[in-house]
VODOKE-450135 format. One record per residue (C-alpha): x, y, z; residue in one letter; residue number from 1. Coordinates in Angstrom, 2 decimals, always signed. Example, Ala and Ser with C-alpha at 12.3 -4.5 7.8 and 13.67 -1.06 7.14 Angstrom:
! VODOKE-450135
((+12.30 -4.50 +7.80) a 1)
((+13.67 -1.06 +7.14) s 2)
//
This chain:
! VODOKE-450135
((-5.66 -0.36 -1.47) m 1)
((-9.13 -1.27 -0.33) i 2)
((-9.53 -2.35 +3.32) i 3)
((-12.90 -3.59 +4.77) n 4)
((-14.51 -1.94 +2.11) e 5)
((-12.42 +1.30 +2.28) f 6)
((-10.03 +2.79 +0.41) e 7)
((-6.91 +4.11 +1.17) y 8)
((-4.01 +6.13 +0.14) v 9)
((-0.67 +7.59 +0.92) t 10)
((-1.12 +11.18 -0.47) e 11)
((-2.89 +13.27 -2.62) s 12)
((-1.80 +16.33 -4.88) d 13)
((-1.01 +19.14 -2.09) h 14)
((-0.75 +16.71 +1.24) f 15)
((+2.33 +14.37 +1.56) k 16)
((+3.75 +11.75 +3.66) v 17)
((+6.02 +14.08 +5.31) s 18)
((+2.76 +15.75 +7.04) e 19)
((+0.26 +13.45 +7.66) l 20)
((+1.68 +10.22 +9.19) y 21)
((+4.27 +10.28 +12.74) d 22)
((+7.19 +8.70 +12.29) p 23)
((+5.86 +5.23 +13.80) d 24)
((+2.86 +5.07 +11.54) v 25)
((+3.78 +1.78 +9.56) s 26)
((+1.73 +1.27 +6.68) p 27)
((+1.34 +4.90 +5.83) q 28)
((-1.98 +4.66 +4.61) l 29)
((-4.90 +7.29 +5.36) i 30)
((-8.64 +7.52 +4.70) l 31)
((-9.07 +8.65 +0.87) k 32)
((-11.91 +10.93 +1.91) e 33)
((-10.31 +12.44 +4.64) i 34)
((-8.01 +13.84 +1.66) l 35)
((-10.74 +14.32 -0.77) v 36)
((-12.29 +16.60 +2.18) v 37)
((-8.65 +18.17 +2.79) a 38)
((-7.95 +19.23 -0.88) e 39)
((-11.40 +20.51 -1.02) a 40)
((-10.62 +22.61 +1.64) l 41)
((-7.58 +24.58 +0.44) r 42)
((-9.17 +24.89 -2.92) k 43)
((-11.58 +27.06 -0.70) k 44)
((-9.16 +28.61 +1.28) w 45)
((-6.96 +29.60 -1.59) g 46)
((-3.68 +28.99 +0.18) k 47)
((-2.04 +26.28 +1.67) p 48)
((-3.19 +24.60 +4.63) v 49)
((-0.99 +23.17 +7.51) r 50)
((-1.65 +19.59 +8.86) v 51)
((-0.46 +19.65 +12.59) n 52)
((-1.74 +16.52 +13.20) s 53)
((-2.24 +13.16 +11.02) g 54)
((-2.68 +9.74 +11.48) v 55)
((-1.28 +8.70 +14.97) r 56)
((-0.09 +5.43 +16.04) s 57)
((-2.00 +3.57 +19.01) f 58)
((+0.84 +3.96 +21.23) e 59)
((+1.04 +7.57 +20.37) k 60)
((-2.30 +7.81 +21.46) q 61)
((-2.30 +6.50 +24.75) q 62)
((+1.02 +8.66 +25.44) r 63)
((-1.24 +11.67 +24.78) l 64)
((-3.57 +10.62 +27.00) r 65)
((-0.97 +9.78 +29.87) l 66)
((+0.34 +13.35 +29.61) s 67)
((-3.00 +14.98 +30.17) g 68)
((-3.61 +16.40 +26.55) l 69)
((-7.26 +16.25 +25.31) r 70)
((-6.98 +12.61 +23.63) a 71)
((-10.05 +10.08 +22.66) a 72)
((-9.30 +6.84 +23.45) k 73)
((-10.85 +5.65 +20.20) f 74)
((-9.32 +8.63 +18.21) s 75)
((-9.77 +8.98 +14.66) p 76)
((-6.47 +9.67 +13.79) h 77)
((-5.35 +6.39 +14.93) c 78)
((-8.56 +5.03 +12.68) y 79)
((-6.65 +6.90 +9.31) r 80)
((-9.70 +9.04 +9.04) c 81)
((-8.40 +12.50 +11.15) a 82)
((-6.49 +15.59 +10.08) l 83)
((-5.73 +18.63 +12.27) d 84)
((-5.59 +21.63 +10.79) f 85)
((-3.14 +25.37 +12.09) d 86)
((-4.89 +28.20 +12.19) t 87)
((-3.50 +31.44 +13.34) k 88)
((-6.33 +33.29 +15.23) s 89)
((-9.92 +32.73 +16.07) r 90)
((-11.09 +33.95 +13.02) e 91)
((-9.50 +32.01 +11.30) e 92)
((-10.62 +29.00 +12.91) t 93)
((-14.10 +30.08 +12.04) y 94)
((-13.66 +30.67 +8.80) k 95)
((-12.24 +27.21 +7.98) m 96)
((-14.89 +24.99 +10.23) v 97)
((-17.61 +26.95 +7.20) e 98)
((-15.29 +25.83 +4.85) l 99)
((-15.68 +22.25 +6.09) l 100)
((-18.75 +22.65 +6.30) k 101)
((-19.44 +24.22 +2.62) e 102)
((-16.96 +21.04 +1.59) v 103)
((-18.86 +18.22 +3.41) s 104)
((-22.02 +19.48 +1.67) e 105)
((-20.54 +19.57 -2.01) e 106)
((-18.86 +16.10 -1.76) t 107)
((-21.50 +14.82 +0.13) q 108)
((-18.79 +13.20 +2.38) i 109)
((-19.95 +13.17 +6.37) p 110)
((-17.57 +14.39 +8.78) i 111)
((-17.12 +15.82 +12.24) r 112)
((-15.69 +19.04 +13.48) i 113)
((-13.51 +19.67 +16.87) g 114)
((-12.61 +23.67 +17.53) y 115)
((-14.68 +24.69 +20.50) k 116)
((-12.89 +23.20 +23.38) q 117)
((-9.40 +23.76 +21.76) y 118)
((-10.74 +27.34 +21.58) l 119)
((-11.61 +27.85 +24.59) k 120)
((-8.38 +26.81 +25.67) e 121)
((-6.58 +29.15 +23.65) g 122)
((-5.29 +26.86 +20.95) k 123)
((-6.31 +27.79 +17.09) t 124)
((-6.95 +24.56 +15.30) f 125)
((-9.35 +23.22 +13.86) v 126)
((-10.03 +19.02 +13.91) h 127)
((-11.28 +17.23 +10.99) v 128)
((-12.28 +13.66 +10.61) d 129)
((-14.19 +11.14 +8.52) t 130)
((-15.36 +8.99 +11.51) a 131)
((-18.75 +8.55 +10.31) p 132)
((-18.17 +6.74 +7.13) v 133)
((-16.11 +4.59 +8.99) i 134)
((-18.82 +3.49 +11.56) a 135)
((-20.77 +2.57 +7.88) r 136)
((-19.12 +0.43 +7.93) v 137)
((-17.80 -0.17 +11.04) a 138)
((-21.91 -0.52 +12.42) d 139)
((-22.41 -3.80 +10.15) n 140)
((-18.45 -5.43 +11.17) k 141)
((-18.17 -4.73 +14.75) q 142)
((-14.65 -3.34 +13.96) l 143)
((-15.30 -0.59 +16.69) i 144)
((-16.50 -0.37 +20.43) p 145)
((-20.73 +0.17 +19.65) e 146)
((-20.02 +3.94 +22.67) y 147)
((-17.50 +4.33 +19.52) v 148)
((-19.93 +3.67 +16.98) y 149)
((-22.22 +5.80 +18.45) n 150)
((-20.64 +8.92 +18.18) s 151)
((-18.81 +8.41 +15.33) w 152)
((-22.31 +7.89 +13.16) k 153)
((-23.04 +11.56 +13.88) i 154)
((-22.77 +13.48 +11.04) s 155)
((-22.36 +17.35 +11.37) g 156)
((-21.26 +16.75 +15.11) l 157)
((-19.25 +19.90 +16.31) t 158)
((-17.18 +20.02 +19.65) w 159)
//
């Protein structure tokens, strides 16, 4: 399905509806590029990777923020272009980050990666999003606020 020049899909070969969407999300669509990145990561990883968070509703994001969790006001999860992958250790987290950088370079899909702040909190997971893909079109169509665009447009950003 094409919406505002973006191609959305429901699932991919190894990433299914049950792990990609919170129950209250409708329609069940996700930006194709994030699943291309996920599939390429899985291939490089050599085994399944577990998604612990995919597409969220704006209401769930607000609940996360109000509960005190680290949750962005304009989360790429709500814009259908982000996934969080579980890792079992700091070492696995660093390995996954390196593989995601390789995937981005090989696929030419710009990504942002979040892991540093989570490791400082003792959490082992990796956030990856294709927000720079959204930002390219959003800049011309004003689909997101300017300050969100300014942070989303930076490909290769890690935090």
